C-alpha positions in Angstrom: 3.4 16.5 -8.2 1.9 13.8 -6.5 0.8 11.2 -8.7 -2.6 9.5 -8.0 -2.7 6.4 -6.1 -4.6 4.3 -8.9 -2.0 5.5 -11.5 1.2 4.1 -9.0 -0.8 1.1 -8.4 -1.8 0.5 -12.2 2.0 1.2 -13.0 3.3 -1.2 -10.4 1.0 -4.2 -11.4 1.8 -3.6 -14.7 5.9 -3.6 -14.3 5.5 -6.5 -12.0 3.6 -8.6 -14.6 5.7 -7.8 -17.3 9.1 -8.7 -14.9 7.3 -11.7 -14.0 6.4 -13.6 -17.2 8.1 -16.8 -17.3 8.7 -16.7 -13.6 8.0 -19.7 -11.2 4.5 -19.2 -9.6 6.0 -18.7 -5.8 7.9 -15.9 -7.1 4.8 -14.2 -8.9 3.1 -14.8 -5.5 5.8 -13.0 -3.2 6.2 -10.2 -5.6 1.9 -9.3 -6.0 1.9 -10.0 -2.1 4.6 -7.6 -1.5 2.7 -4.9 -3.7 -0.3 -5.7 -2.1 1.5 -5.3 1.4 2.5 -2.0 0.3 -1.3 -0.8 -0.7 -2.4 -2.1 2.8 0.6 0.2 4.4 -0.6 3.4 1.9 -4.3 2.8 2.8 -3.9 2.4 6.6 -1.8 5.6 6.3 -4.7 7.5 4.7 -7.2 6.2 7.5 -5.1 6.9 10.6 -3.9 10.7 11.5 -0.2 11.2 11.1 0.2 14.6 13.0 1.3 13.5 16.3 -1.5 15.9 18.1 -4.2 14.5 15.9 -3.2 10.8 16.8 -3.2 11.4 20.2 -6.6 12.9 19.9 -8.2 10.0 17.7 -6.4 7.0 20.0 -8.3 9.4 23.4 -11.6 9.0 21.4 -11.3 5.6 20.7 -10.5 4.8 24.5 -13.9 6.4 25.4 
């Protein structure tokens, strides 16, 4: 069964925060930056069609 995105995000943020307790600031920024980048990739994949026929139609509509 697929987990909702918000529960995965909450688990990731909580786990990252616990793991980075006492870590240097630059490591915390890098870890949360990677977490944010992963969330951005998931969001982009949900917006853009993933099936090749649908993707082709989507791009053809954008070119018009």
